N, C-alpha and C positions, 0 to 999 in steps of 0.2 A: 656335679659342680657348677654351677652358675658361673659364666664368666664374669670377670673382674670389670664393674662398669668404667672404672676409671682407663683401662687399658684403651680401648677405642673412643672416648673422648678428646675431642678436638681442643678443649682448652686445658685439661689434663697434660694432653701431650706438649701444649706452648707453656705450661707450667713448668714442665720438666725440661724445657728446652731441645725435646724434641722435632717441633715443630717451629717456622720462625713466627715471629710478632715482633712487632716495633713497639718493644719493653719501654715503658717511661718513668716504673718505680717497680722495684721488688723489695720484698721484706720475707723472713723466714716462712711467714704464713700467707702472702698474698703478692700477687702479681698484676701489674694493671699495663696494657700496651693500647696503641692507635686501634680501633674499630676499623676494618679493611672495607665496609661500607659506611662512611660517616654521614650522619646528618649534618655536619659542618666539619670543616676543618679542624681538628683537635678533639673530636669526639674519642673518649678514652671507655675501655671497659676495665672494672675491677674485678679480681675473680680470688676466692681463697683457691691455695695449693693444692687442698685437698678437694676429692673429689664431692661435693654436695650438689644436688639438684635443685633444692628451692630454699626460700628463705626460712621455712618451717623446718627444712633438715639442718639449718647452721646449728653447729655445736656451740653453746653458750662461750667456751673458751675462744672461738674465733669469733666473735660478734664483735668486739672491741679492735682487734687488727683488723677486721674487714672496714668498718667504718671508720677507723684512724686513718685509713689509706684513702678513702673517699673524700675525707674532710681536706688532708692535704693535697691530693690533687684538684680538687673544685677549686681551691683558692690557687694551685701553680696554672691550670688552664687561662682560668682569669688573667692571672699575673703574666703570663708568658705570651698571649696571644691578645691582649689587648681589650678582652671580654667585658662586656657591663656587669656579666652574671654566670651564672650556669645553671641547667637543669640536670637533676641527679633522678633518677628512675631504676626501679626493678621490674622485670616482667617475671611471673610467678606461673608458670607451665603455658598458659597462654600467650601468643607471640614469644615465646621464648624459644629462640630457633634453635640454641645449642641446649641441650638438658644440663647446663653445670651454672649453679647461681654466678649472675654477672650485673655488676653495678654499671650503668651507663652513667658517664659523665661527661655535658656537652656543654659547650660553651655556647652563650648566649648573648647577643646584641639587640637592642632596641631595634625594631622593625625589620628583623632577621627573616620576619614569615612563617617562625613556627609559632602557632597557636596555643598556648598554654598546654590542655592535656589535648590527646588525638581523638575524643570522641565527644560527644554532645551531653552537656549535663542536664540534669533536671531538677525536679521537687518531690519531696515527700507530699503525698495527698492530704497531708495534715500531722499535728502534733501527736494522736495517736498512733499512727502508721511510723513514724519516726521513735516513738516511746517502745515500741515494739521491735523494732529492729534494733535500738539501743540495747535492750532489755536482753535480748539474745545473742549478742555478739559479747556483751559483757559476762554472762551464764559462760557462754564457751571459753573464755580465758581460763577457766581453771582456775581462779581464786590469783592468778598473778596482777595485782594493781588492783584489788577487788574495789569495783564500784557497784556500790547496791543502789 
């Protein structure tokens, strides 16, 4: 029998109250707490209490509770800290330091030094290449919100 991944997961332990976390929001399905290595003070992580590793693994029943908490928290960090806005992001496997789905909510201020995305942006070589990528992704959605 393989070990339960939730047993050794740091974020599961925080969600169960077995590890400390500076909690800012709790619901039956979701916990949010301050990131211990913030980009800026007020940088929060929002997690489902259930062990879910990636956004692709998130059960449909947890989608609304997770994103409702993110919405509430984005407003709260802006209001509480006088921020001009917020940055909301999810790493999926790559750069995911803890293999448990977590949404970053980071307060932003104009001139704070954070430059949009953290990587260089490019362009498609042309319309045909863009259409090829569009078509492949649309086909891989398996008919969810079909785009032809």
